[in-house]
Backbone as a chain_set.jsonl record, in Angstrom:
{"seq": "MAKKNKNRKTLDPTAEAIKDLAIIQMALAGVPGGAIRQTLGCDMNRVTRLTRHLKPRAKGKAKD", "coords": {"N": [[64.608, 82.227, 87.5], [66.314, 84.078, 89.718], [65.166, 86.42, 92.09], [65.315, 89.996, 92.884], [66.452, 91.184, 95.799], [64.765, 94.097, 96.944], [64.628, 95.785, 99.039], [67.34, 95.965, 99.762], [70.352, 97.683, 100.175], [72.025, 99.743, 98.065], [75.69, 99.401, 98.199], [78.165, 101.732, 97.987], [81.445, 101.343, 97.458], [83.275, 103.524, 98.209], [82.178, 105.183, 99.896], [81.677, 103.05, 102.0], [84.418, 103.074, 102.898], [84.832, 105.618, 103.937], [83.192, 105.185, 106.228], [84.422, 103.109, 107.719], [87.01, 104.167, 108.375], [86.055, 106.504, 109.879], [85.085, 105.222, 111.788], [87.276, 103.806, 113.118], [89.075, 106.343, 113.697], [87.35, 107.811, 115.509], [87.453, 105.372, 117.792], [90.209, 105.645, 118.185], [90.188, 108.295, 119.663], [88.838, 107.883, 121.764], [86.461, 107.316, 122.246], [83.071, 105.667, 122.978], [81.883, 102.454, 121.985], [79.275, 102.233, 121.529], [78.208, 104.733, 121.207], [79.642, 105.39, 118.449], [78.28, 103.667, 117.31], [75.967, 104.716, 117.312], [76.284, 107.211, 116.319], [77.37, 106.987, 113.434], [75.39, 105.456, 112.348], [75.606, 102.462, 111.901], [75.984, 99.082, 112.545], [76.491, 97.276, 115.462], [78.448, 95.082, 115.356], [80.491, 95.393, 113.076], [81.503, 98.212, 114.181], [82.856, 96.812, 116.415], [84.538, 94.783, 115.246], [86.182, 96.123, 113.844], [87.693, 97.698, 115.646], [88.615, 95.966, 117.645], [91.246, 95.377, 117.166], [92.606, 97.493, 117.245], [95.573, 99.327, 119.417], [95.207, 99.972, 122.617], [95.335, 103.258, 124.082], [97.809, 104.862, 126.139], [96.91, 106.062, 129.364], [97.241, 110.051, 130.32], [99.717, 109.943, 128.917], [101.128, 112.064, 126.287], [101.29, 112.344, 122.861], [103.787, 114.054, 121.233]], "CA": [[65.18, 83.58, 87.852], [66.204, 84.963, 91.208], [64.353, 87.611, 92.644], [65.975, 90.505, 93.424], [65.917, 91.935, 96.59], [64.263, 95.564, 96.703], [65.156, 96.132, 100.451], [68.686, 95.808, 100.146], [70.674, 98.865, 99.52], [73.444, 99.343, 97.247], [76.466, 99.899, 98.819], [79.263, 102.587, 97.684], [82.685, 101.414, 98.228], [84.071, 104.956, 98.779], [81.698, 105.365, 101.288], [81.791, 102.402, 103.353], [85.778, 102.801, 103.583], [84.745, 106.578, 104.65], [82.851, 105.428, 107.322], [85.507, 102.552, 108.443], [88.04, 105.109, 108.576], [85.505, 107.095, 110.578], [85.23, 104.063, 113.217], [88.776, 103.68, 113.522], [89.275, 107.585, 114.412], [86.489, 107.706, 116.649], [87.817, 104.837, 118.349], [91.003, 105.726, 118.476], [89.895, 109.358, 120.295], [88.072, 107.137, 123.336], [84.799, 107.607, 121.955], [82.681, 104.537, 123.515], [81.732, 101.905, 120.722], [77.837, 102.56, 121.125], [78.49, 106.386, 120.875], [80.001, 105.337, 117.459], [77.251, 103.063, 116.072], [74.429, 105.831, 116.694], [76.569, 108.44, 115.394], [77.371, 106.469, 112.28], [74.394, 104.471, 112.167], [76.3, 101.367, 111.597], [75.864, 98.053, 113.274], [77.335, 97.068, 116.473], [79.513, 94.119, 114.813], [80.747, 96.425, 112.345], [82.16, 98.405, 115.087], [83.785, 95.795, 117.388], [84.855, 93.908, 114.128], [87.132, 97.143, 113.404], [88.043, 98.269, 116.469], [89.483, 94.981, 118.365], [92.574, 95.254, 116.353], [93.672, 98.623, 117.841], [96.211, 99.318, 120.731], [94.714, 101.056, 123.485], [96.246, 104.324, 124.23], [97.904, 104.886, 127.781], [96.307, 107.605, 129.654], [98.334, 110.744, 131.019], [100.716, 110.293, 127.999], [100.532, 112.799, 124.901], [102.86, 112.472, 121.842], [103.685, 115.224, 120.041]], "C": [[65.453, 83.96, 89.043], [65.779, 86.048, 91.084], [65.096, 88.793, 93.101], [65.811, 91.305, 94.607], [65.605, 93.401, 97.053], [64.653, 96.364, 97.794], [66.951, 96.415, 100.604], [69.435, 97.329, 99.324], [71.892, 99.072, 99.33], [74.422, 100.005, 97.947], [77.728, 100.602, 97.866], [80.668, 102.292, 98.302], [83.304, 102.337, 99.0], [83.506, 105.383, 100.023], [81.675, 104.704, 102.79], [83.239, 102.654, 103.657], [85.818, 104.363, 104.485], [84.725, 106.277, 106.149], [83.647, 104.251, 108.643], [86.245, 103.431, 109.02], [87.255, 105.748, 110.212], [85.21, 106.614, 111.955], [86.326, 104.226, 114.076], [89.332, 104.769, 114.289], [88.655, 107.985, 115.403], [87.16, 106.905, 118.156], [88.933, 105.485, 119.165], [91.144, 107.24, 119.503], [88.89, 108.853, 121.6], [86.566, 107.314, 122.96], [84.14, 106.397, 121.964], [82.274, 103.789, 122.214], [80.159, 102.115, 120.645], [77.853, 103.816, 120.585], [78.836, 106.667, 119.193], [79.088, 104.931, 116.479], [76.143, 104.145, 116.052], [74.655, 106.901, 116.128], [76.559, 108.359, 113.63], [76.303, 105.778, 111.716], [74.656, 103.046, 111.539], [75.947, 99.761, 112.831], [77.086, 97.814, 114.45], [78.554, 96.184, 116.171], [80.381, 94.512, 114.187], [81.788, 97.252, 113.252], [83.645, 97.875, 116.002], [84.513, 95.244, 116.478], [86.304, 94.699, 113.734], [87.718, 97.686, 114.266], [88.798, 97.062, 117.529], [90.713, 95.103, 118.035], [93.163, 96.361, 116.62], [94.198, 98.638, 119.08], [95.997, 99.863, 121.547], [95.72, 101.983, 123.797], [96.519, 104.425, 125.826], [97.611, 106.076, 128.194], [97.335, 108.34, 129.99], [99.137, 110.92, 129.906], [100.339, 110.866, 126.574], [101.766, 112.407, 124.058], [102.773, 113.768, 121.116], [104.368, 115.045, 118.457]], "O": [[64.398, 84.296, 89.582], [65.937, 86.717, 90.063], [65.744, 88.416, 94.077], [64.978, 92.206, 94.501], [66.551, 93.858, 97.695], [64.998, 97.532, 97.613], [67.538, 97.006, 101.51], [69.119, 97.842, 98.25], [72.796, 98.751, 100.102], [74.176, 101.14, 98.355], [78.209, 99.874, 96.997], [81.06, 102.793, 99.356], [83.775, 102.168, 100.124], [84.121, 105.834, 100.989], [81.663, 105.146, 103.938], [83.464, 102.447, 104.849], [86.55, 104.485, 105.467], [85.498, 106.651, 107.031], [83.581, 104.349, 109.869], [86.174, 103.527, 110.245], [87.708, 105.54, 111.337], [85.105, 107.289, 112.979], [86.408, 104.603, 115.245], [89.961, 104.542, 115.323], [89.288, 108.551, 116.293], [87.344, 107.464, 119.238], [88.853, 105.815, 120.348], [92.203, 107.337, 120.123], [88.279, 109.68, 122.277], [85.677, 107.432, 123.804], [84.438, 105.729, 120.974], [82.307, 104.515, 121.221], [79.754, 102.167, 119.483], [77.48, 103.953, 119.42], [78.513, 107.709, 118.623], [78.927, 105.373, 115.342], [75.511, 104.444, 115.039], [73.822, 107.592, 115.542], [76.069, 109.137, 112.812], [76.355, 105.516, 110.514], [73.878, 102.589, 110.702], [75.682, 99.954, 114.017], [78.277, 98.104, 114.332], [79.633, 96.488, 116.68], [81.453, 94.054, 114.582], [82.971, 96.968, 113.068], [84.796, 98.282, 116.164], [85.621, 95.105, 116.995], [87.324, 94.099, 113.395], [88.57, 98.433, 113.785], [89.672, 97.542, 118.251], [91.436, 94.826, 118.992], [94.346, 96.413, 116.283], [93.557, 98.08, 119.971], [96.8, 100.796, 121.528], [96.9, 101.632, 123.806], [95.659, 104.139, 126.659], [97.94, 107.092, 127.582], [98.422, 107.767, 130.071], [99.414, 112.103, 129.71], [99.5, 110.358, 125.831], [102.914, 112.209, 124.454], [101.819, 114.315, 120.564], [104.254, 115.948, 117.629]]}, "num_chains": 1, "name": "protein.A"}
């Protein structure tokens, strides 16, 4: 029988989805990736994986 890994955290899908949305919103607001990682306490690979698909915003142009 396989042993259960006691150090592994149980992942709540709702909490993980909210964390992903927070990463995306912070990246769109112009927060650097390192600051996103520190704020949310996640891995830098996760931040990069989500933010690489975002289009950069044009500076000086505000959408109303």
